[in-house]
C-alpha positions in Angstrom: -27.1 -13.0 20.8 -24.2 -15.2 19.6 -22.2 -12.1 18.9 -22.9 -10.7 22.3 -21.9 -14.0 24.0 -18.7 -14.0 22.0 -18.0 -10.4 23.1 -18.4 -11.2 26.8 -16.3 -14.4 26.4 -13.6 -12.3 24.9 -13.8 -9.8 27.7 -13.3 -12.7 30.2 -10.2 -13.8 28.3 -8.9 -10.2 28.3 -9.4 -10.0 32.1 -7.5 -13.2 32.7 -4.7 -12.4 30.4 -4.2 -8.8 31.7 -4.4 -10.0 35.4 -7.4 -7.8 36.1 -8.4 -7.7 39.7 -11.2 -10.1 40.6 -13.1 -7.1 41.8 -13.5 -5.9 38.3 -15.9 -8.0 36.2 -15.4 -6.9 32.6 -18.3 -9.0 31.4 -20.6 -7.2 33.9 -19.1 -3.9 32.8 -20.1 -4.7 29.3 -23.8 -4.6 30.2 -24.7 -1.0 31.1 -28.4 -1.8 31.4 -27.6 -4.0 34.5 -25.8 -1.3 36.4 -28.6 1.1 37.5 -28.5 0.9 41.3 -29.6 4.1 43.1 -26.8 5.8 44.9 -26.9 6.7 48.6 -27.9 10.3 49.4 -24.3 11.1 50.1 -21.1 9.0 49.6 -17.4 9.3 49.0 -15.3 8.0 46.1 -11.6 7.6 46.6 -9.3 7.8 43.5 -5.9 6.3 43.9 -3.9 7.7 40.9 -0.3 7.8 39.6 0.2 11.2 41.3 -1.6 10.5 44.6 -5.1 10.1 46.1 -8.0 12.4 46.0 -11.6 12.0 47.3 -14.9 13.1 45.8 -17.8 13.8 48.0 -21.1 13.1 46.1 -24.5 14.7 46.9 -27.2 12.9 45.1 -29.6 15.8 45.5 -27.3 18.0 43.4 -27.8 15.8 40.3 -29.5 12.4 40.9 -29.0 10.9 37.4 -25.4 11.9 37.4 -24.8 10.6 40.9 -26.4 7.3 40.2 -24.4 6.7 37.1 -21.1 7.7 38.8 -21.9 5.4 41.8 -22.4 2.4 39.5 -19.3 3.1 37.5 -17.1 3.4 40.5 -18.6 0.5 42.4 -18.0 -1.8 39.5 -14.4 -0.7 38.7 -15.1 1.1 35.5 -12.5 3.8 36.2 -9.6 1.5 37.2 -6.6 2.0 34.9 -8.3 4.9 33.1 -6.2 7.8 31.8 -6.7 11.5 32.3 -6.6 12.1 28.5 -7.5 15.8 28.3 -6.0 18.1 30.9 -6.1 21.9 30.2 -4.4 24.1 32.8 -6.8 26.6 34.5 -9.8 24.8 33.0 -10.3 21.1 33.8 -9.0 17.5 33.9 -11.1 15.1 31.8 -11.2 11.3 32.0 -13.6 8.4 31.7 -13.0 6.4 28.5 -12.4 2.8 29.4 -9.1 1.3 28.4 -10.7 -1.8 26.9 -12.3 -0.8 23.6 -15.2 -3.3 23.9 -16.2 -1.8 27.3 -15.9 1.8 25.9 -18.1 0.8 23.0 -20.8 -0.7 25.2 -21.2 2.5 27.2 -21.1 5.0 24.3 -24.9 4.6 23.7 -25.7 4.3 27.5 -26.8 7.9 27.8 -28.6 9.4 30.8 -31.0 12.3 31.0 -29.8 15.7 32.1 -30.1 17.0 35.6 -31.0 20.6 36.3 -27.9 22.6 37.3 -28.2 23.2 41.0 -24.5 23.8 41.9 -22.0 26.0 40.0 -18.9 24.6 38.3 -16.5 25.9 40.8 -12.9 24.8 41.5 -12.9 21.1 42.5 -16.4 20.4 41.5 -17.0 17.3 39.3 -19.4 17.0 36.4 -20.1 14.8 33.4 -18.9 15.8 30.0 -21.6 16.1 27.4 -22.0 16.3 23.6 -25.4 18.0 23.9 -28.7 17.4 25.7 -29.1 14.0 27.4 -25.8 12.6 26.2 -23.9 12.0 29.4 -22.3 8.5 29.6 -19.0 7.9 31.4 -16.7 10.9 30.8 -16.1 13.3 33.7 -14.1 16.3 34.4 -12.8 18.1 37.5 -12.8 21.9 37.3 -9.5 23.5 38.0 -11.0 27.0 38.2 -14.3 28.7 38.7 -16.0 27.8 35.4 -19.5 29.3 36.0 -19.9 29.8 32.3 -20.5 26.1 32.0 -23.6 26.3 34.2 -25.8 27.8 31.5 -24.6 25.1 29.1 -26.1 22.4 31.3 -23.1 21.0 33.0 -24.5 19.9 36.4 -22.0 19.0 39.2 -22.8 16.1 41.3 -19.9 16.3 43.7 -16.7 18.0 44.7 -13.1 17.1 45.5 -13.1 17.3 49.3 -9.5 16.3 49.8 -6.5 15.9 47.4 -7.2 18.9 45.1 -3.4 19.4 45.3 -3.1 16.0 43.7 -5.5 16.9 41.0 -3.4 20.0 40.3 -0.4 17.7 39.6 -2.1 15.7 36.8 0.0 15.9 33.7 -1.2 18.6 31.4 1.7 18.8 28.9 -0.3 17.4 26.0 -3.1 20.0 26.3 -6.1 20.0 24.0 -6.9 16.8 22.1 -6.5 16.3 18.4 -7.3 17.7 15.9 -7.4 21.0 17.7 -4.4 20.3 19.8 -1.6 17.8 20.3 -3.3 15.6 22.8 -5.0 12.2 22.3 -7.6 11.8 19.7 -10.9 10.8 21.3 -11.9 8.6 18.4 -8.7 6.6 18.6 -8.9 6.5 22.4 -12.4 4.9 22.0 -11.4 2.4 19.4 -7.8 1.5 20.5 -8.0 2.1 24.3 -5.0 2.1 26.6 -2.8 0.5 23.9 -3.0 3.7 22.0 -2.6 6.0 25.0 0.3 4.2 26.6 2.2 4.0 23.3 1.8 7.5 22.0 1.1 9.5 25.2 3.2 7.7 27.8 3.3 10.6 30.3 -0.5 10.7 30.8 -1.4 10.2 34.5 -4.0 7.6 35.3 -6.3 6.1 37.9 -5.0 3.0 39.6 -8.3 2.3 41.3 -11.5 4.1 42.3 -13.6 2.8 45.2 -16.7 3.7 47.1 -16.3 4.8 50.7 -18.7 6.0 53.4 
C-alpha cells in the first residue's frame, strides 16, 4: 500500500509540473478498477489532433465491453497527449499507450473480455488491438481500408469515424511498422519511457491533443 500511495503522489507531482489540465486526474487514471462506468447506448467521441479533428460514433451494442472501456478512457482524459505510434498506409493507425509510463503500466494488466464480432473491420471502423483472447486494454486502431480478414481473428469494432476520416488519412505514416520488424517506435520502450522517448526519437509522430465525450 505504501508503494501504491507513493506512485499516486508521484503522479500528482507529474501532473502539476507538466501543467496537465485539471480535467485529467492522473491519480484517478492510475486506478483502472475504478473506471468501469457503463457507456450510453450511443455516443460520440471527438479527437482534436495535431492534424485536425475527427469524431467517432460509438454503438454499445456492437461491442459492449469495448465500448464501455473506450467511454471510461476518453471521459477521464486517458488519450490526451497520446501519440499515433504505429501507422501503416492502407492498413491502420494505432494509438493508445499513455505518455506517462506509470499510467501505461497500471493499464497493461487491466484486460477486458472479448466481444463477439458483429461489425466488419471496414474503412473508418475502430477496434481495440489485442495480443490474443481477452487481452484488450487501451490500444486502438482505425482501419484505413476494408480489413475483413481481421474479423475472424476476433477484432470487434465498437464504432466508426463519422466525420474527419480525411484527417485520419493525414496522420504521419513515415515511420511505418514498429521495431524490431520496422523502423518505427519500439512498443516496449514506448511503454517504459513514454512520450519522452517518442518525442525525442520520433518527433514527427502526430498526436491527440484532447479527446472528449459528446452527445
